[in-house]
N, C-alpha and C positions, 0 to 999 in steps of 0.2 A: 467460299463454299466448298465442300469436298464431299466424296461419296462415302459410304458407310463400308464398302466391299473391303478395304484394307484389314478391317477387324476380323475377317473370317480366316486369316493366314494362321490357323491353329492346328494342333494335332487333333484330328478327328477321331472320336470315340464313339461307341455304338451303345444306345441304351435300350433295353428291352423292355418296350412299354407298348401295348396294344391300342390303337387308334385307328378308327373306321375313316376311311377316305370317301367322299362323295363324288364320284367322276363316273364319265362313261368308259368304255373298253378301249378308247383311244388313248387315256391319260394313265394316271397312277391308279391302281386298283387297291381294294380294300386287303388289309393284312397288317401284319404287325410292323412297328415303326421301324425295326432293324432291316425289314425288307426294302424299304423304300428312302429311308434317311439315315444319315448320320450326324451326330451331334459334336459341337465343339466347345465343350466346358463340362466342368466336373458334375457327377451325378447330382450333387447337393444343390446345383443351380438349374436344373431341369427337372421339374416334377409334374405330375399329372392329377387330375380329379380321380376319384375312387373308380369310377366308370372307364377311365382313360381316354375320355372325349374332350377334355381341356388339357392344353398345355401350357405350363407356367414357367417362363423363362425370367432369371433373375440376374440383375447386376448389383455387384457390391464391390468393395475395395480389393477383393481376393481375385474376382473373375467377372467378365462379361459371359454371355452365352448366346448360343446361336445353333441352327441345323440347316442341312443341305440336302437337296434330293440326290441320290445316287445316280439318276438317270437324267440326261440333258435331252432338252426338247427344242424344237424349231417351229415357230408359230403355235397359236392356240389361245387358251382361256386359263387364267391362273387366278386363285381367288382364296381368300381366307377370312374369317371373322375375328376381329382383334379388340380386347380392351385395353387401353393404354394406361401406363402409371398415373395413379391420382396425385394430388397435392402438388408439393414443391418438387418439379421434375426439370428444373433447369440444367442443361448439359447433357441430359439423357436423351439418346436417340433410340427409338424402336423402329425397325425396318422389315419391309417385305419386298424382296427385290429379286432380279434375275442377272446372271452374270455368265459369261462364256468360260471363265476361267475359274478354277475352285481357289486359287491363291490370288485372284485379282491382279493378273499381271499387267505390264505396261500397254499392251495392245487389246486390251479386253474390250468387248462389247457389254452393254449394261443397261437395264430398264430399271428404274428406282422409284419406290414409295419410301419416304423417310419421314418419321414424324418427330418433331422437334419440340422436346419438352421446354417447359418455361417456369417461371415463379408462380407461386400459388395465386390464383385469381386471374391470371392472363391467359388467353386462349393458346391451344397447341396450334402450331403451323404444320401443314403438310408440304414437304418439298418432294417435287418429282424431277426426275432428270433423265436424260438419255445419253449414253456414250457410244461411240462407234470408233473401232480401232484405236481404243486407248484416249480419245479426246472427248471431253464432256462439254461443259458450260451451257448446257440447254436446260438450266433451271427454271422451274417455276414454283411459286409458293401461294398457298391458299389458306385462309381460315376455314372452319367448319361452322355449320348451321346447329350444331348439337355439341354437348360435352361428351367427348370420345372416351372419358374415363368412367362414366357411370354404367355403361353397358357395351356389348358387343355390337359392332358395325362391320359391314362388309366392305372389303377393299379388293378390287378387282383390275386385271390387266388383260386387255385384248390386243393380241399381236398378230398381224398378218402382213402380207407383203405390201399392202396399201396405207396402213395405220396402224398407230399405236394408241389406245384409248385408255385412259386411266378413270376408274369408276369409283364412286363412294355410294354405297346403299343403291347400286343402279344408276346413279346419276353421272352422267360423264361430267369430270371436272377439267379435263384436258384431252386435246386431241393433237397427235404429232402425226403429221402427213409424211409420206414419202415422196420428197420432192423430184419429180420425174422419173422416179424407179429406177435411177442408175447408181443407188447406194452412194449418194455423195455423203450423206449424213444420215443414214438409217441403217440400223442394224438388222440386216436382213439375210447374211450369208452364213452365220455360224450358230450353232444350237446354244442354248444357254442352260445352267442349272438354276434351281430356284432355292432361294435364301430366305432366312428370317433370323432377326437378331436384336439383342438388346444390349448397348454398349455405351461407353464414355467417350463424348464428342464434345466436352466442354471448352475445347480450344476454337470451336467454331459455330456450334448449333444454336446457342440462345445469344441473342444481340451481338452476333459476330465474335463470340468468345468471352464477352465481358461478365456474363453471370456464369459462375462455375458451379459444379456439383456440389451440393451440401450433403457430405456424407452422414450427417447425423441422421438424415432420413432414410438411409439405406437400411434394408435392402429395397430395390426398385424392381417391381415384378410386372411384366406384360403377359397377358393371358391371350392364348390362340384357340381357335376351334374351327371345324368344319372346314378343313383345308381341301382344296379342289382343284385338280390339274386336268382339264380336257385339252390335250395338245398332242403334237406329232412326236413320239419317241425317236430319238437319233440313235441309229443303228448302222455302224460301219460294216462293210464299205459302200452299201448302197442302201441309204435311208430312205424310207417312203416319202420323206418331206424333203427331198434335196431339191425340188422345184415346187413352184406355187400349184396347188390343185384345188378344186372346188368340190372335192368329195367330202370335205369336212364342213360343219356349219359355220365354223369360225373363220372360213376362208371362202365364204360364198358371197355373191354380190352384194347382199344386204347388209353384209358387215364391213364393206368397204367405205361406208357412208354412215352417219347417225341417221336413225329414224326420225320421223316427224315429231314425236314426242321428245326423243332424246335431244334433238336441236333446241326446243323449248327450254329444257332444263339446263341444257348447257349454256344458254345466252344468260339465264337466270344466275348462274354460278358467276359468269363473266362479270356480270354487273355489280355483283354483291360481294364477292369473296376473294377476288385475285388480289393478293399482296405484292407480288413481284413477278414479272414477265421479261425473261432475257430478250425476248424481241423487240422490246421498247426501251432496252437498257443501251443508249448511245455512248454512254462512258466506256462500257465494256466492249460493244460491238461498234466500231466505226462504220463497218458495213453490215447492213442486216443481213443475216444468215439466210440462205436461199429457201428453207422451208418456210420461214416465217412471211413469205409473199403469198403462200397458199391459203385458201380460205378452208378453215377447218370444217366449215358447214357444207362444202361441195362434196 
């Protein structure tokens, strides 16, 4: 298993498209695409709806496609609505993730949502992962309780100094705790850019790379809308988010733990939809990683 971040090492071009972003004053504010994002694909692979509210990213044999925020952030709430590629999508990965380096360097921090395509009739898998200082290996995989190709669904990341929570339609599917707050394996020190992309990962994504992309089905199109960032913008040399603060809703006590309802939803997901959990993989991990001993419900 590997991350999608390497696919973003492209020449960044700017597309002049209007898109309204829904967020508070702490995050990205409304405005033109070129004010907040840069893209990494030809204009033919990045299109929008007539009103500019939906972004269509295309993958074919000519190019993949993605975009990145111009601003980096440390801690906050990151969310988008996404409709995945339908039909035979084996080998195709659509991603929504965060990374501390634009070109995914060897010492990067990273928080990943990756959607692994599959053969027609087989369910999509969601792979989440966390990198710290260039090391990953914290993968989890889930199935979904709906078909993500039929309509838009919301995928969100809550990141503060206590935990990282991955949400699907406001349901927490994964909680990654900060083990004793010493940053042993928790990305807490560096700001991150926010990325989205669709790319060719048929060397690993579907059945470990056994199922390759069928290019006869190209182009593959992923649709994004309602991109939201409510987070602490990083500004050198003295960023407001240099240390943890409770002035923002996403860094207050009630966001350090799941709510009562979220705990019920989380338990339901764990019982029914977990496909792989690195914490339970004794082949890969001779010794259980420290954060695996923490109770995500605490």
